[in-house]
N, CA, C and O atoms as a Tinker XYZ file with bonds, in Angstrom:
   520  protein
     1  N     32.474000   42.370000  160.913000    73     2
     2  CA    33.280000   41.878000  159.642000    64     1     3
     3  C     33.223000   40.834000  159.334000    63     2     4     5
     4  O     32.748000   40.162000  160.250000    81     3
     5  N     33.426000   40.348000  158.609000    73     3     6
     6  CA    33.556000   38.824000  157.695000    64     5     7
     7  C     34.911000   38.638000  156.883000    63     6     8     9
     8  O     35.256000   39.404000  155.983000    81     7
     9  N     35.519000   37.713000  157.236000    73     7    10
    10  CA    36.974000   37.682000  156.763000    64     9    11
    11  C     36.731000   36.546000  155.547000    63    10    12    13
    12  O     35.620000   36.024000  155.454000    81    11
    13  N     37.303000   36.354000  155.056000    73    11    14
    14  CA    37.119000   35.133000  154.054000    64    13    15
    15  C     39.087000   35.036000  153.525000    63    14    16    17
    16  O     39.771000   35.859000  152.917000    81    15
    17  N     39.433000   33.696000  154.084000    73    15    18
    18  CA    41.022000   33.597000  153.548000    64    17    19
    19  C     40.868000   32.018000  152.807000    63    18    20    21
    20  O     40.288000   30.954000  153.023000    81    19
    21  N     41.682000   32.559000  151.916000    73    19    22
    22  CA    42.356000   31.013000  151.144000    64    21    23
    23  C     43.284000   31.158000  150.086000    63    22    24    25
    24  O     43.524000   32.298000  149.687000    81    23
    25  N     43.801000   30.257000  149.608000    73    23    26
    26  CA    44.954000   30.436000  148.588000    64    25    27
    27  C     44.439000   31.117000  147.330000    63    26    28    29
    28  O     43.241000   31.324000  147.135000    81    27
    29  N     45.470000   31.475000  146.435000    73    27    30
    30  CA    45.385000   31.945000  145.360000    64    29    31
    31  C     44.870000   31.505000  144.459000    63    30    32    33
    32  O     45.332000   30.471000  143.976000    81    31
    33  N     43.753000   32.103000  143.905000    73    31    34
    34  CA    42.763000   31.076000  142.871000    64    33    35
    35  C     41.893000   30.191000  143.543000    63    34    36    37
    36  O     41.340000   29.339000  142.848000    81    35
    37  N     41.658000   30.219000  144.763000    73    35    38
    38  CA    40.730000   29.059000  145.134000    64    37    39
    39  C     39.389000   29.471000  145.079000    63    38    40    41
    40  O     38.623000   28.824000  145.793000    81    39
    41  N     38.897000   30.410000  144.394000    73    39    42
    42  CA    37.438000   31.195000  144.349000    64    41    43
    43  C     37.125000   32.010000  145.223000    63    42    44    45
    44  O     35.966000   32.415000  145.143000    81    43
    45  N     37.874000   32.492000  146.219000    73    43    46
    46  CA    37.371000   33.398000  147.247000    64    45    47
    47  C     36.478000   34.827000  146.331000    63    46    48    49
    48  O     35.364000   35.129000  146.759000    81    47
    49  N     36.882000   35.377000  145.478000    73    47    50
    50  CA    36.124000   36.338000  145.029000    64    49    51
    51  C     34.800000   36.020000  144.531000    63    50    52    53
    52  O     33.820000   36.665000  144.905000    81    51
    53  N     34.702000   34.870000  143.542000    73    51    54
    54  CA    33.459000   34.407000  143.092000    64    53    55
    55  C     32.543000   34.092000  144.439000    63    54    56    57
    56  O     31.393000   34.508000  144.575000    81    55
    57  N     33.215000   33.327000  145.358000    73    55    58
    58  CA    31.740000   33.032000  146.414000    64    57    59
    59  C     31.862000   34.044000  147.114000    63    58    60    61
    60  O     31.156000   33.650000  148.041000    81    59
    61  N     32.274000   35.305000  147.513000    73    59    62
    62  CA    31.856000   36.469000  148.356000    64    61    63
    63  C     30.895000   37.311000  147.250000    63    62    64    65
    64  O     29.906000   37.971000  147.569000    81    63
    65  N     31.379000   37.148000  145.961000    73    63    66
    66  CA    30.482000   38.517000  145.178000    64    65    67
    67  C     29.143000   37.392000  144.961000    63    66    68    69
    68  O     28.173000   38.150000  144.947000    81    67
    69  N     28.656000   36.082000  144.799000    73    67    70
    70  CA    27.682000   35.317000  144.677000    64    69    71
    71  C     26.973000   35.571000  146.048000    63    70    72    73
    72  O     25.751000   35.703000  146.124000    81    71
    73  N     27.843000   35.635000  147.171000    73    71    74
    74  CA    27.199000   35.721000  148.362000    64    73    75
    75  C     26.156000   36.908000  148.515000    63    74    76    77
    76  O     25.062000   36.729000  149.050000    81    75
    77  N     26.630000   38.320000  147.932000    73    75    78
    78  CA    26.442000   39.433000  147.968000    64    77    79
    79  C     25.682000   39.922000  146.850000    63    78    80    81
    80  O     25.431000   41.127000  146.828000    81    79
    81  N     25.258000   39.151000  145.878000    73    79    82
    82  CA    24.663000   39.354000  144.442000    64    81    83
    83  C     23.569000   40.267000  144.577000    63    82    84    85
    84  O     23.421000   41.186000  143.772000    81    83
    85  N     22.816000   40.084000  145.509000    73    83    86
    86  CA    21.628000   41.098000  145.560000    64    85    87
    87  C     21.775000   42.560000  146.223000    63    86    88    89
    88  O     20.862000   43.387000  146.234000    81    87
    89  N     22.875000   42.731000  146.696000    73    87    90
    90  CA    23.195000   44.015000  147.252000    64    89    91
    91  C     24.220000   45.147000  146.755000    63    90    92    93
    92  O     25.280000   44.798000  146.235000    81    91
    93  N     23.891000   46.548000  146.920000    73    91    94
    94  CA    24.922000   47.392000  146.213000    64    93    95
    95  C     25.937000   47.146000  146.879000    63    94    96    97
    96  O     25.929000   47.216000  148.108000    81    95
    97  N     27.265000   46.728000  145.999000    73    95    98
    98  CA    28.141000   46.387000  146.696000    64    97    99
    99  C     29.431000   47.210000  146.006000    63    98   100   101
   100  O     29.583000   47.233000  144.785000    81    99
   101  N     30.297000   47.848000  146.892000    73    99   102
   102  CA    31.550000   48.623000  146.465000    64   101   103
   103  C     32.753000   47.607000  146.583000    63   102   104   105
   104  O     32.706000   46.793000  147.506000    81   103
   105  N     33.765000   47.596000  145.766000    73   103   106
   106  CA    34.820000   46.840000  146.107000    64   105   107
   107  C     36.148000   47.792000  145.928000    63   106   108   109
   108  O     36.389000   48.668000  145.098000    81   107
   109  N     36.825000   47.342000  146.898000    73   107   110
   110  CA    37.950000   48.261000  147.048000    64   109   111
   111  C     38.942000   47.053000  146.825000    63   110   112   113
   112  O     39.021000   46.100000  147.601000    81   111
   113  N     39.612000   47.188000  145.793000    73   111   114
   114  CA    40.794000   46.072000  145.327000    64   113   115
   115  C     42.285000   46.633000  145.504000    63   114   116   117
   116  O     42.749000   47.369000  144.633000    81   115
   117  N     42.917000   46.336000  146.459000    73   115   118
   118  CA    44.518000   46.633000  146.640000    64   117   119
   119  C     44.520000   48.154000  147.215000    63   118   120   121
   120  O     45.445000   48.940000  147.008000    81   119
   121  N     43.304000   48.469000  147.999000    73   119   122
   122  CA    43.608000   49.796000  148.401000    64   121   123
   123  C     42.730000   50.092000  149.829000    63   122   124   125
   124  O     41.787000   49.455000  150.299000    81   123
   125  N     43.360000   51.213000  150.289000    73   123   126
   126  CA    42.191000   51.135000  151.650000    64   125   127
   127  C     42.147000   52.465000  151.929000    63   126   128   129
   128  O     42.838000   52.846000  152.874000    81   127
   129  N     41.404000   53.379000  151.244000    73   127   130
   130  CA    41.193000   54.516000  151.301000    64   129   131
   131  C     40.671000   55.143000  152.322000    63   130   132   133
   132  O     39.914000   54.355000  152.889000    81   131
   133  N     40.692000   56.487000  153.017000    73   131   134
   134  CA    40.470000   57.224000  154.247000    64   133   135
   135  C     38.747000   57.132000  154.577000    63   134   136   137
   136  O     38.191000   57.003000  155.667000    81   135
   137  N     38.147000   57.252000  153.191000    73   135   138
   138  CA    36.787000   57.307000  153.269000    64   137   139
   139  C     36.142000   56.346000  152.691000    63   138   140   141
   140  O     36.481000   56.084000  151.537000    81   139
   141  N     35.091000   55.590000  153.286000    73   139   142
   142  CA    34.133000   54.512000  152.534000    64   141   143
   143  C     33.468000   55.155000  151.622000    63   142   144   145
   144  O     33.016000   56.297000  151.712000    81   143
   145  N     33.363000   54.000000  150.211000    73   143   146
   146  CA    32.366000   54.648000  149.579000    64   145   147
   147  C     30.893000   54.168000  150.354000    63   146   148   149
   148  O     30.844000   53.398000  151.313000    81   147
   149  N     29.493000   54.947000  149.563000    73   147   150
   150  CA    28.427000   54.738000  150.032000    64   149   151
   151  C     27.951000   53.676000  149.283000    63   150   152   153
   152  O     27.827000   53.754000  148.060000    81   151
   153  N     27.607000   52.451000  150.080000    73   151   154
   154  CA    26.904000   51.098000  149.357000    64   153   155
   155  C     26.014000   50.283000  150.790000    63   154   156   157
   156  O     25.689000   50.576000  151.941000    81   155
   157  N     25.928000   49.404000  150.077000    73   155   158
   158  CA    25.093000   48.018000  151.368000    64   157   159
   159  C     26.082000   47.570000  151.548000    63   158   160   161
   160  O     26.325000   47.961000  152.690000    81   159
   161  N     27.121000   46.834000  151.155000    73   159   162
   162  CA    28.018000   46.200000  151.609000    64   161   163
   163  C     29.327000   46.417000  150.901000    63   162   164   165
   164  O     29.419000   46.508000  149.676000    81   163
   165  N     30.470000   46.504000  151.855000    73   163   166
   166  CA    31.623000   46.951000  151.366000    64   165   167
   167  C     32.668000   45.712000  151.193000    63   166   168   169
   168  O     32.712000   44.969000  152.173000    81   167
   169  N     33.638000   45.323000  149.941000    73   167   170
   170  CA    34.489000   44.365000  150.029000    64   169   171
   171  C     35.743000   44.755000  149.893000    63   170   172   173
   172  O     36.000000   45.576000  149.013000    81   171
   173  N     36.694000   44.286000  150.668000    73   171   174
   174  CA    38.311000   45.058000  150.348000    64   173   175
   175  C     38.926000   43.720000  150.207000    63   174   176   177
   176  O     38.979000   42.843000  151.070000    81   175
   177  N     39.389000   43.687000  148.978000    73   175   178
   178  CA    40.356000   42.289000  148.685000    64   177   179
   179  C     41.866000   43.012000  148.475000    63   178   180   181
   180  O     41.961000   44.233000  148.352000    81   179
   181  N     42.929000   42.194000  148.452000    73   179   182
   182  CA    44.046000   42.380000  147.841000    64   181   183
   183  C     44.610000   43.704000  148.990000    63   182   184   185
   184  O     45.073000   44.800000  148.675000    81   183
   185  N     44.400000   43.201000  150.241000    73   183   186
   186  CA    45.173000   43.981000  151.153000    64   185   187
   187  C     46.718000   43.800000  151.064000    63   186   188   189
   188  O     47.522000   44.676000  151.385000    81   187
   189  N     46.944000   42.940000  150.735000    73   187   190
   190  CA    48.600000   42.471000  150.464000    64   189   191
   191  C     49.249000   43.500000  149.207000    63   190   192   193
   192  O     50.425000   43.864000  149.204000    81   191
   193  N     48.490000   43.789000  148.414000    73   191   194
   194  CA    49.036000   44.902000  147.621000    64   193   195
   195  C     49.153000   46.173000  148.312000    63   194   196   197
   196  O     50.230000   46.766000  148.253000    81   195
   197  N     48.421000   46.543000  148.799000    73   195   198
   198  CA    48.280000   47.878000  149.716000    64   197   199
   199  C     49.315000   47.727000  150.740000    63   198   200   201
   200  O     49.991000   48.737000  150.935000    81   199
   201  N     49.607000   46.622000  151.482000    73   199   202
   202  CA    50.658000   46.574000  152.273000    64   201   203
   203  C     52.124000   46.845000  151.676000    63   202   204   205
   204  O     52.946000   47.571000  152.234000    81   203
   205  N     52.316000   46.255000  150.626000    73   203   206
   206  CA    53.468000   46.415000  150.031000    64   205   207
   207  C     53.900000   47.574000  149.492000    63   206   208   209
   208  O     54.987000   47.571000  148.915000    81   207
   209  N     53.159000   48.733000  149.579000    73   207   210
   210  CA    53.288000   50.159000  149.395000    64   209   211
   211  C     53.849000   50.965000  150.749000    63   210   212   213
   212  O     53.959000   52.186000  150.631000    81   211
   213  N     54.166000   50.429000  151.878000    73   211   214
   214  CA    54.141000   50.829000  153.157000    64   213   215
   215  C     55.600000   49.725000  153.621000    63   214   216   217
   216  O     56.060000   48.655000  153.221000    81   215
   217  N     55.930000   50.735000  154.678000    73   215   218
   218  CA    57.258000   50.212000  155.447000    64   217   219
   219  C     56.844000   48.952000  156.421000    63   218   220   221
   220  O     56.176000   49.183000  157.429000    81   219
   221  N     57.209000   47.762000  156.133000    73   219   222
   222  CA    56.699000   46.759000  156.696000    64   221   223
   223  C     57.480000   46.445000  157.964000    63   222   224   225
   224  O     57.054000   45.532000  158.671000    81   223
   225  N     58.805000   47.241000  158.402000    73   223   226
   226  CA    59.581000   46.947000  159.176000    64   225   227
   227  C     58.936000   47.560000  160.768000    63   226   228   229
   228  O     59.530000   47.372000  161.830000    81   227
   229  N     57.994000   48.096000  160.681000    73   227   230
   230  CA    57.153000   48.257000  161.868000    64   229   231
   231  C     55.774000   47.711000  161.524000    63   230   232   233
   232  O     54.861000   48.449000  161.153000    81   231
   233  N     55.676000   46.644000  161.633000    73   231   234
   234  CA    54.116000   46.238000  161.316000    64   233   235
   235  C     53.190000   46.297000  162.227000    63   234   236   237
   236  O     51.981000   46.238000  162.003000    81   235
   237  N     53.758000   46.425000  163.378000    73   235   238
   238  CA    52.602000   46.306000  164.645000    64   237   239
   239  C     51.948000   47.534000  164.515000    63   238   240   241
   240  O     50.751000   47.442000  164.786000    81   239
   241  N     52.418000   48.943000  164.111000    73   239   242
   242  CA    51.892000   49.923000  163.927000    64   241   243
   243  C     51.195000   50.120000  162.528000    63   242   244   245
   244  O     50.423000   51.078000  162.497000    81   243
   245  N     51.308000   49.473000  161.492000    73   243   246
   246  CA    50.686000   49.203000  160.417000    64   245   247
   247  C     49.389000   48.360000  160.584000    63   246   248   249
   248  O     48.356000   48.681000  159.996000    81   247
   249  N     49.467000   47.259000  161.410000    73   247   250
   250  CA    48.431000   46.341000  161.756000    64   249   251
   251  C     47.567000   47.314000  162.555000    63   250   252   253
   252  O     46.414000   47.241000  162.131000    81   251
   253  N     47.664000   48.057000  163.392000    73   251   254
   254  CA    46.763000   48.974000  164.441000    64   253   255
   255  C     46.329000   49.821000  163.550000    63   254   256   257
   256  O     45.140000   50.088000  163.723000    81   255
   257  N     46.881000   50.424000  162.548000    73   255   258
   258  CA    46.213000   51.695000  161.649000    64   257   259
   259  C     45.531000   50.968000  160.560000    63   258   260   261
   260  O     44.604000   51.654000  160.129000    81   259
   261  N     45.671000   49.583000  159.823000    73   259   262
   262  CA    44.625000   49.063000  159.461000    64   261   263
   263  C     43.124000   48.825000  160.218000    63   262   264   265
   264  O     42.034000   49.290000  159.883000    81   263
   265  N     43.443000   47.968000  161.313000    73   263   266
   266  CA    42.416000   47.735000  162.145000    64   265   267
   267  C     41.550000   49.386000  162.690000    63   266   268   269
   268  O     40.336000   49.349000  162.892000    81   267
   269  N     42.020000   50.191000  162.801000    73   267   270
   270  CA    41.405000   51.100000  162.907000    64   269   271
   271  C     40.453000   51.813000  162.008000    63   270   272   273
   272  O     39.350000   52.253000  162.333000    81   271
   273  N     41.011000   51.869000  160.850000    73   271   274
   274  CA    40.441000   52.362000  159.490000    64   273   275
   275  C     39.185000   51.253000  159.113000    63   274   276   277
   276  O     38.086000   51.712000  158.800000    81   275
   277  N     39.366000   50.030000  159.152000    73   275   278
   278  CA    38.450000   49.198000  159.161000    64   277   279
   279  C     37.366000   49.173000  160.019000    63   278   280   281
   280  O     36.340000   48.693000  159.539000    81   279
   281  N     37.323000   49.545000  161.106000    73   279   282
   282  CA    36.417000   50.124000  162.281000    64   281   283
   283  C     35.405000   51.276000  161.873000    63   282   284   285
   284  O     34.197000   51.360000  162.095000    81   283
   285  N     36.223000   52.094000  161.244000    73   283   286
   286  CA    35.435000   53.168000  160.773000    64   285   287
   287  C     34.897000   52.958000  159.757000    63   286   288   289
   288  O     33.993000   53.770000  159.562000    81   287
   289  N     35.069000   51.899000  158.620000    73   287   290
   290  CA    34.582000   51.604000  157.753000    64   289   291
   291  C     33.159000   50.703000  157.989000    63   290   292   293
   292  O     32.091000   50.743000  157.377000    81   291
   293  N     33.592000   49.900000  159.105000    73   291   294
   294  CA    32.505000   49.102000  159.385000    64   293   295
   295  C     31.162000   49.849000  160.271000    63   294   296   297
   296  O     30.113000   49.219000  160.411000    81   295
   297  N     31.308000   51.040000  160.753000    73   295   298
   298  CA    30.371000   51.862000  161.021000    64   297   299
   299  C     29.461000   52.157000  159.870000    63   298   300   301
   300  O     28.271000   52.342000  160.125000    81   299
   301  N     29.753000   52.202000  159.011000    73   299   302
   302  CA    29.173000   52.843000  157.617000    64   301   303
   303  C     28.103000   51.592000  156.926000    63   302   304   305
   304  O     26.935000   51.722000  156.559000    81   303
   305  N     29.078000   50.234000  156.908000    73   303   306
   306  CA    28.200000   49.315000  156.150000    64   305   307
   307  C     29.029000   47.966000  156.649000    63   306   308   309
   308  O     30.102000   47.998000  157.252000    81   307
   309  N     28.290000   46.766000  156.263000    73   307   310
   310  CA    28.842000   45.727000  156.725000    64   309   311
   311  C     30.269000   45.747000  155.556000    63   310   312   313
   312  O     30.515000   46.387000  154.533000    81   311
   313  N     31.051000   44.601000  156.410000    73   311   314
   314  CA    32.559000   44.888000  155.736000    64   313   315
   315  C     32.843000   43.380000  155.669000    63   314   316   317
   316  O     32.672000   42.619000  156.621000    81   315
   317  N     33.312000   43.003000  154.408000    73   315   318
   318  CA    33.535000   41.616000  153.771000    64   317   319
   319  C     34.991000   41.890000  153.272000    63   318   320   321
   320  O     35.243000   42.711000  152.390000    81   319
   321  N     35.885000   41.163000  153.886000    73   319   322
   322  CA    37.255000   41.085000  153.712000    64   321   323
   323  C     37.882000   39.831000  153.227000    63   322   324   325
   324  O     37.685000   38.746000  153.775000    81   323
   325  N     38.719000   40.018000  152.082000    73   323   326
   326  CA    38.892000   38.475000  151.389000    64   325   327
   327  C     40.736000   38.762000  151.095000    63   326   328   329
   328  O     41.289000   39.612000  150.397000    81   327
   329  N     41.220000   37.835000  151.818000    73   327   330
   330  CA    42.891000   37.812000  151.990000    64   329   331
   331  C     43.338000   36.509000  151.485000    63   330   332   333
   332  O     42.547000   35.597000  151.244000    81   331
   333  N     44.425000   36.436000  151.347000    73   331   334
   334  CA    45.420000   35.003000  150.402000    64   333   335
   335  C     46.132000   34.754000  151.482000    63   334   336   337
   336  O     46.830000   35.546000  152.117000    81   335
   337  N     45.881000   33.288000  151.736000    73   335   338
   338  CA    46.699000   32.644000  152.626000    64   337   339
   339  C     48.253000   32.314000  152.086000    63   338   340   341
   340  O     48.533000   31.533000  151.177000    81   339
   341  N     49.289000   33.196000  152.967000    73   339   342
   342  CA    50.605000   33.110000  152.320000    64   341   343
   343  C     51.546000   32.019000  153.582000    63   342   344   345
   344  O     52.728000   31.748000  153.366000    81   343
   345  N     50.946000   31.589000  154.622000    73   343   346
   346  CA    51.697000   30.984000  155.416000    64   345   347
   347  C     51.716000   29.611000  155.196000    63   346   348   349
   348  O     52.098000   29.006000  156.197000    81   347
   349  N     51.449000   28.916000  154.268000    73   347   350
   350  CA    51.556000   27.499000  153.870000    64   349   351
   351  C     52.627000   27.358000  153.023000    63   350   352   353
   352  O     53.009000   26.196000  152.889000    81   351
   353  N     53.281000   28.284000  152.353000    73   351   354
   354  CA    54.198000   28.125000  151.410000    64   353   355
   355  C     55.787000   28.011000  151.934000    63   354   356   357
   356  O     56.126000   27.682000  153.071000    81   355
   357  N     56.657000   28.356000  150.846000    73   355   358
   358  CA    58.111000   28.198000  150.845000    64   357   359
   359  C     58.240000   29.575000  151.768000    63   358   360   361
   360  O     57.493000   30.512000  151.485000    81   359
   361  N     59.090000   29.695000  152.765000    73   359   362
   362  CA    59.586000   31.006000  153.265000    64   361   363
   363  C     60.634000   31.666000  152.196000    63   362   364   365
   364  O     61.718000   31.179000  151.875000    81   363
   365  N     60.082000   32.842000  151.738000    73   363   366
   366  CA    60.695000   33.725000  150.686000    64   365   367
   367  C     62.221000   33.965000  151.193000    63   366   368   369
   368  O     62.561000   34.289000  152.330000    81   367
   369  N     63.137000   33.702000  149.957000    73   367   370
   370  CA    64.712000   34.078000  150.449000    64   369   371
   371  C     64.666000   35.688000  150.408000    63   370   372   373
   372  O     65.494000   36.207000  151.156000    81   371
   373  N     63.915000   36.509000  149.730000    73   371   374
   374  CA    64.147000   37.967000  149.539000    64   373   375
   375  C     63.457000   38.631000  151.239000    63   374   376   377
   376  O     62.400000   38.329000  151.794000    81   375
   377  N     64.351000   39.425000  151.606000    73   375   378
   378  CA    63.748000   39.918000  152.640000    64   377   379
   379  C     62.245000   40.640000  152.675000    63   378   380   381
   380  O     61.414000   40.452000  153.564000    81   379
   381  N     62.052000   41.633000  151.350000    73   379   382
   382  CA    60.754000   42.054000  151.339000    64   381   383
   383  C     59.710000   41.152000  151.449000    63   382   384   385
   384  O     58.767000   41.314000  152.224000    81   383
   385  N     59.844000   40.182000  150.685000    73   383   386
   386  CA    58.701000   38.941000  150.666000    64   385   387
   387  C     58.654000   38.389000  151.781000    63   386   388   389
   388  O     57.511000   38.170000  152.182000    81   387
   389  N     59.744000   37.981000  152.648000    73   387   390
   390  CA    59.392000   37.599000  154.111000    64   389   391
   391  C     58.815000   38.655000  154.986000    63   390   392   393
   392  O     58.157000   38.267000  155.951000    81   391
   393  N     58.958000   39.880000  154.800000    73   391   394
   394  CA    58.259000   40.819000  155.659000    64   393   395
   395  C     56.900000   40.749000  155.278000    63   394   396   397
   396  O     55.993000   40.721000  156.110000    81   395
   397  N     56.728000   40.722000  154.116000    73   395   398
   398  CA    55.278000   41.004000  153.817000    64   397   399
   399  C     54.332000   39.665000  154.306000    63   398   400   401
   400  O     53.161000   39.792000  154.665000    81   399
   401  N     55.105000   38.272000  154.249000    73   399   402
   402  CA    54.560000   37.072000  154.562000    64   401   403
   403  C     54.466000   37.306000  156.029000    63   402   404   405
   404  O     53.337000   37.005000  156.416000    81   403
   405  N     55.344000   37.792000  157.122000    73   403   406
   406  CA    55.258000   38.068000  158.237000    64   405   407
   407  C     53.907000   38.847000  158.743000    63   406   408   409
   408  O     53.105000   38.326000  159.517000    81   407
   409  N     53.734000   40.443000  158.085000    73   407   410
   410  CA    53.085000   41.025000  157.954000    64   409   411
   411  C     51.688000   40.535000  157.923000    63   410   412   413
   412  O     50.955000   40.359000  158.896000    81   411
   413  N     51.440000   40.351000  156.756000    73   411   414
   414  CA    49.932000   39.424000  156.547000    64   413   415
   415  C     49.631000   38.491000  157.822000    63   414   416   417
   416  O     48.521000   38.429000  158.350000    81   415
   417  N     50.703000   37.812000  158.226000    73   415   418
   418  CA    50.345000   36.604000  159.336000    64   417   419
   419  C     49.689000   37.469000  160.505000    63   418   420   421
   420  O     48.654000   37.127000  161.078000    81   419
   421  N     50.348000   38.531000  160.768000    73   419   422
   422  CA    50.011000   39.308000  162.000000    64   421   423
   423  C     49.017000   39.799000  161.787000    63   422   424   425
   424  O     48.086000   39.552000  162.554000    81   423
   425  N     48.784000   40.831000  160.489000    73   423   426
   426  CA    47.215000   41.000000  160.426000    64   425   427
   427  C     46.173000   40.335000  160.234000    63   426   428   429
   428  O     45.089000   40.824000  160.552000    81   427
   429  N     46.261000   38.997000  159.641000    73   427   430
   430  CA    45.212000   38.174000  159.744000    64   429   431
   431  C     44.701000   37.974000  161.100000    63   430   432   433
   432  O     43.530000   38.129000  161.446000    81   431
   433  N     45.805000   37.570000  161.928000    73   431   434
   434  CA    45.607000   36.958000  163.441000    64   433   435
   435  C     44.647000   38.363000  163.852000    63   434   436   437
   436  O     43.501000   38.167000  164.255000    81   435
   437  N     45.154000   39.723000  163.734000    73   435   438
   438  CA    44.519000   40.830000  164.350000    64   437   439
   439  C     42.795000   40.653000  163.456000    63   438   440   441
   440  O     41.714000   40.742000  164.039000    81   439
   441  N     42.947000   40.442000  162.237000    73   439   442
   442  CA    41.424000   40.593000  161.601000    64   441   443
   443  C     40.582000   39.438000  162.172000    63   442   444   445
   444  O     39.379000   39.561000  162.405000    81   443
   445  N     41.313000   38.255000  162.395000    73   443   446
   446  CA    40.436000   37.301000  162.648000    64   445   447
   447  C     39.919000   37.191000  164.076000    63   446   448   449
   448  O     38.875000   36.614000  164.384000    81   447
   449  N     40.844000   37.869000  165.015000    73   447   450
   450  CA    40.193000   38.317000  166.051000    64   449   451
   451  C     39.442000   39.228000  166.156000    63   450   452   453
   452  O     38.970000   39.201000  167.293000    81   451
   453  N     38.939000   40.296000  165.408000    73   451   454
   454  CA    38.074000   40.945000  165.424000    64   453   455
   455  C     37.095000   40.535000  164.751000    63   454   456   457
   456  O     36.053000   40.789000  165.355000    81   455
   457  N     36.872000   39.871000  163.507000    73   455   458
   458  CA    35.950000   39.455000  162.857000    64   457   459
   459  C     34.829000   38.691000  163.884000    63   458   460   461
   460  O     35.093000   38.147000  164.956000    81   459
   461  N     33.460000   38.818000  163.214000    73   459   462
   462  CA    32.713000   38.191000  163.778000    64   461   463
   463  C     32.399000   36.756000  163.278000    63   462   464   465
   464  O     31.809000   35.947000  163.995000    81   463
   465  N     32.903000   36.413000  161.758000    73   463   466
   466  CA    33.184000   35.415000  161.341000    64   465   467
   467  C     34.035000   35.092000  160.316000    63   466   468   469
   468  O     33.927000   35.811000  159.323000    81   467
   469  N     34.983000   34.073000  160.267000    73   467   470
   470  CA    36.053000   33.960000  159.447000    64   469   471
   471  C     35.260000   32.504000  158.848000    63   470   472   473
   472  O     34.704000   31.580000  159.443000    81   471
   473  N     35.537000   32.830000  157.142000    73   471   474
   474  CA    35.380000   31.465000  156.329000    64   473   475
   475  C     36.806000   31.209000  155.537000    63   474   476   477
   476  O     37.486000   32.189000  155.233000    81   475
   477  N     37.212000   29.975000  155.232000    73   475   478
   478  CA    38.170000   29.593000  154.709000    64   477   479
   479  C     37.690000   28.935000  153.675000    63   478   480   481
   480  O     36.971000   27.955000  153.871000    81   479
   481  N     38.043000   29.412000  152.237000    73   479   482
   482  CA    37.717000   29.025000  151.035000    64   481   483
   483  C     38.386000   28.400000  150.475000    63   482   484   485
   484  O     39.465000   28.887000  150.137000    81   483
   485  N     38.034000   26.906000  150.080000    73   483   486
   486  CA    39.058000   25.768000  149.284000    64   485   487
   487  C     38.199000   25.294000  148.122000    63   486   488   489
   488  O     37.192000   24.587000  148.087000    81   487
   489  N     38.917000   25.911000  147.176000    73   487   490
   490  CA    38.212000   25.857000  145.699000    64   489   491
   491  C     36.981000   25.841000  145.431000    63   490   492   493
   492  O     36.408000   24.941000  144.817000    81   491
   493  N     36.254000   27.303000  146.078000    73   491   494
   494  CA    34.925000   27.626000  145.915000    64   493   495
   495  C     34.099000   27.179000  146.910000    63   494   496   497
   496  O     32.907000   27.460000  146.787000    81   495
   497  N     34.562000   26.338000  148.191000    73   495   498
   498  CA    33.974000   25.604000  148.918000    64   497   499
   499  C     33.938000   26.750000  150.145000    63   498   500   501
   500  O     34.696000   27.718000  150.077000    81   499
   501  N     33.099000   26.599000  151.164000    73   499   502
   502  CA    33.583000   27.624000  152.436000    64   501   503
   503  C     33.641000   26.498000  153.560000    63   502   504   505
   504  O     33.167000   25.363000  153.522000    81   503
   505  N     34.188000   26.982000  154.330000    73   503   506
   506  CA    34.230000   26.037000  155.342000    64   505   507
   507  C     34.494000   27.240000  156.752000    63   506   508   509
   508  O     35.478000   27.966000  156.889000    81   507
   509  N     33.243000   27.145000  157.704000    73   507   510
   510  CA    33.258000   28.288000  158.599000    64   509   511
   511  C     34.613000   27.781000  159.692000    63   510   512   513
   512  O     34.820000   26.610000  160.009000    81   511
   513  N     35.384000   28.900000  160.123000    73   511   514
   514  CA    36.056000   28.280000  161.076000    64   513   515
   515  C     36.255000   29.389000  162.389000    63   514   516   517
   516  O     37.069000   29.288000  163.307000    81   515
   517  N     35.309000   30.401000  162.182000    73   515   518
   518  CA    34.721000   31.056000  163.494000    64   517   519
   519  C     33.822000   31.497000  163.127000    63   518   520
   520  O     33.080000   32.114000  163.892000    81   519
């Protein structure tokens, strides 16, 4: 698993798309299906959108569910995950927005621990952090 993190509109999608330009790539945007599509490489982005459709009160169970699903995807094809850094901004006043930020933080920690490689994308430039 290769994870890319960066702020909103920092060039993450363009960077990963260019990195995998010669491959048959499937892109899952804001969804996490039960079955992985047939492809040479799988890009999963906007997991945050998928998260907001679930109960964030029990984020530990949700994070484990996501990790298990990603492990099964990885058995089929190389996995590239693009996530948005939410931890450097203002803490939201709304409870749901705080829960999303906290859940993303826990999910990202787990993803980074499992990933073989992690890159931070800063305005289109990659910096390897793992």
